[in-house]
N, C-alpha and C positions, 0 to 999 in steps of 0.2 A: 219279621226277620230283622236283626240288627247287624250293621256292618261296622268294621273298623277300616281305616284308610291309612295308607302310607305313601309318601312321596319321596322318591329317591333320585339323586343326581346320577345320570348315566353318561355324561360326557360333554365335551365342547368341540365344536368344529375345528378341524385342523387341515391346513393345506398340505401337510405331509401324509401321503397316501399310506405309508407303512404304519404310522402312528394311528391313523384312522382305523385301519384294519385291526390293530391291537385293541383299541378301545371298543370297537364293535364286538369283537370276540369276548372281551371281558364283560360287556353289558349283557350279552346273550347268556353267559355263564351265570351271572348274578340273577337274571330273570328266571332261569331254570331252577336255581336254588330256592328262590322265593316261591315259585310255583309249587315246588315240593312241600313247602310249608303252608300251602293253601291260598297263597296270594294270587289274585287274578289281575292282569293288566287291563285297565279300563280307559286309559288315556295317555297320550304322550305330548308333553308341553314344551314347545320351543320358547326360549327367553332370549330375545335379541339384546345384545350388549353393544357398548361403544366399539368402534373399530370394525363393524360389520361381522363380528363373531356372534355365534349363537350357542347358548348352553341348553342342554336338554334334560328334562326330568320325566320320570315315569310315575303315573298315578296308579296305585294298586288298591284292591279291596279284598277282604275275606270276611266270612261270617264270624261275628264276635261270639266268643264262648264265655260262659260264666258271667 
């Protein structure tokens, strides 16, 4: 079986709780759309940046066709 992979940006930490909830909802929506296309979430990567903030990326895979 051959796989293809995708890494997507899903958000950055925020001290604003309302902004955090919005980003969380948007990320769930995006992951559901990608799931409908056959992508499976296999890992979630935090990337620590300067200023104690963290960016997050999702790693996905699906079976490669053709």
